[in-house]
C-alpha positions, 0 to 999 in steps of 0.5 A: 290234254283233250279239249272237250266240249261241254256236256249234253244232257239228254232227254228222250222226248215222247214215248215208245209206241209198239206195234204188232203186226201178225209176226212182224218185228216190234218197232219203235219211232223216236224224233227227239235228237235221232240225228245224234246217237244216243248216249247207250253207256250213260253220261259221256262228252262229244266232241269235234276234234280230230282225236274223237271217235269216229266211223267213216264208212257205213257198216257191213252185215253178213254172213256171207259179207257180200253185196249184190248191186250195193246191198249186203246180202245176208243168209240168215235172220241172226245176222252180224254187223260190224263196223270198225271206229277209228280212235286214239291208238290204244284205246278201247271203243265200241259201236252202237248199231240202229236199224231202220226199216226200208221204203219201196225204193230201198231207202231208209225210213224213220222207223227203228227196229227195235233188236233189244230191251237192254236199252231204251233206244233199241238198238244193239251195242258191241263188245269193246275192241281196240280202236281201228278193228272191227266191232261186231254184234249178232242180232238176236233171234226174231227180230228180224225177218226173211226177205225183208230189206234193212238199213243199218248205220252206226256210230262210235264210243271211245271207252277209254276217254268216255267220249261219243262220236257226234254223228251217225255212219253213212247207212247201208243196206242189207237184205235177208234171203235165208236159203232153203234147207240142203241136202245131207248128202253130195256126190262128188266126182271119182278123185284124179290119180296126180295133182297138178297143183302145188299145196305149199306153193306161196304166191308173192304178194306186194307189200309196203316197206314201213322203214326203207330209209332216208329216202329223198323226198319222203320227209324233207328235201335234204332226208336223203343226203349224207355227207363226209368230212372235208378231206385234205384239200377241202373237198368232200363226198355226199351220197344221196338215196332218192325214191325215182332216178335223179334224171331221165337219162338215169331212169333210161339206162336203169330200165334197159339194164335191169332186164339183163343185168339180173341172171339166172342166179339170182336168190329170188327166181321170180324176182326178175320178171315182177315190175319194177317200182314195187316191193314183193315177198312170199314167205321165204323170199323178199324181192325189193325193187323200191330201193331206188338209186344211190347218188355220189356227188363230189363238190367242196366243203361249201357245197359249191361249185359240185364237181361231179356225180356218179349215180347207181340204181339199186335192188335187193334180194333176200332168201330164207330157208325153211328147212334143214334139208335145204342148206344141206348142214343143221343150221338155219341159214338165209341168203342176201343180195344187193344189184347195183347197176351203174347209170352216171359217171362223171369225169370229174369223180375219176371212177367210184368205189362202193361198198354194202353193208349188211347188219342184224341183232341176231344173237348167234348169227355168222355172216361171210364176208360180202362177196361182189361179182361183175355180170361175166364173172370176171370182176369181183371189186366194186370199182367202176371207171368213168363211162362204165355205165349200163347192163354190161358194168353191172354187179351184184353183192352177196352175203351169207348168214348162218343162224347157230341158235336154239329155240326161237328167234327173231331178229332184225336186218339192216344195210348201209351203203358206202361210196367214195370217188378216186378224186377225193380221199373222203367216203360217205355213208348213208342207210338203205333202211332196215327189216321194218318198224318195231311194231311191223318188221316185214322182213325180220327173219325168225328162226327156229329149231323146234318143227319135226319131220324134215324140217327141223331147224329154218327160217322165216318171215311171220309177217307173211301169211302162208296158205296151204292150197288143198287140190280138189281134184285130188281130194274132192271130199276133204276140199268140201269139207274144209270149205263147209266148216270154213263157211260155216263155223262162226270164226271161218277158220283158215278162210283166205276169203275172210281173211281169217287165219288159223295160228300155229299151237307151238311150244311155249303157249302156255295155255294148259288150265292146269299148268303148262303147254296145250298140245295138239295131242291134248286137242285131239283127245277132246275131239276125237277120244279113244272111245269114238266109234266111226259111222257104220257107212265107214267102219275102217274110218279114222277121227279127223278135226278141223280146225287142225288140232295143232291150231289154237283154233281147234274145238279142244283147244281151252278158251279157243273161239270154236271151244267143245267139251268134247267130240260129241258136240261137233257136226260129224261128216264121212264118205261113203266108199265109192263103187270100185272101193274108192 
């Protein structure tokens, strides 16, 4: 239970002073308790404990939500103000925004701009959002003036706990510069005949693993060590996973060997060129270079003395096939690889043997046996004799998994490593992590057979959000159209710059108000009805829409962010033929 301070009772002193200067906005000054945010939601608690709502950062203003010399540049007199309130996970929060005039140096004055008549303080209050999500409000028309610089601050409120933030956030400043009216026509260069851009290519991105396994040092000193039971002679083997190399010598061997150990037949062709020490992924591939080092420790039952150690540098790769044509079978497939580079093998171990144990919770998957191979392809047994270290003795383990299911299934992966030494009859096993925390699941594949065309059956990483790139040299008018709609629609559908996704309208959405699924055809029929008539400049034109009909952001989507009653409410953009008929 939270221990809250006593309630504060509020009395607003003074009066509201309305000043009208020509067409300037109405402003009100209040000095009483102005350093403490007003109780816009009525009586509530205020507390300074860690669980209280907090807005540590200054607000943002836009569109387009860009800064010049530290000032937000706003292109409308009805800007959106937003900030993120931190609070207890799962709680609902709001943000209160207070706008001030500024002096000649851009510093906030004591004059508060009255933005609304909904409360006595003239401040705007956002709708409820989950804690940690941006809360935003739009300033009503007639409150702010073009060409003027304003300051804004905000404070948070925990709706679930009825707790106010004690303080305001830092100020940020924004200047309104409404651009002059744009010309209604734009002329584009002739499109190129061929494209040099792969529209479907997905650039790998760095990411962090939420469950990388029991790596030493991340939890407690012995977090990365698992030991076997003593053998008949009272000796045992421990295996320890560490993020960094146990010794400088191990690091030097691994660094030199990595560049030659990763072969051309790697599952992920771009993995070898990526810097060590980070993890990377795209929609169908993952390159894990933070798996770390595995050290086998041979010692007696009391863990003293330590007879010898063997250390291996580890890295993993995963490759998913996202269409049936890539596998050659009607089933979806994904493959996995573990690369092992020996860096130290002490004589006391008398050699080392390793076993890689991949696992999954797939309902209907079939996996092959793990197959090991050396760099030269001559060795298929993961055993290393004393002194066999470096690139020459690197080995790779691979496993193939087929998904035999129907519909859609997302499942989790896990990996283990088992090791033994030739000098003792004991085996130690440890985890190399999983596909991620259940709330994130960054490495959990999703396989399905619901796609049409030549895709049909395949697997992807849903955690990675793909992009489709339009080659504006090949499609100049279409590229301009997509850009314009992304910029002008309030939800900015599909804009990578604003991190606004479009989401596929797949089966099982149950979004039809009359029951069942809403489909792309239903959205298209609303935005582009059968009686639609092309502009006279393009008599053979056809109707298309953005956001696409196959997404939840389509204008035809019920309760969607861009919903319209019909395409008559939409702006219609068209292109005229160029000379020569292009």
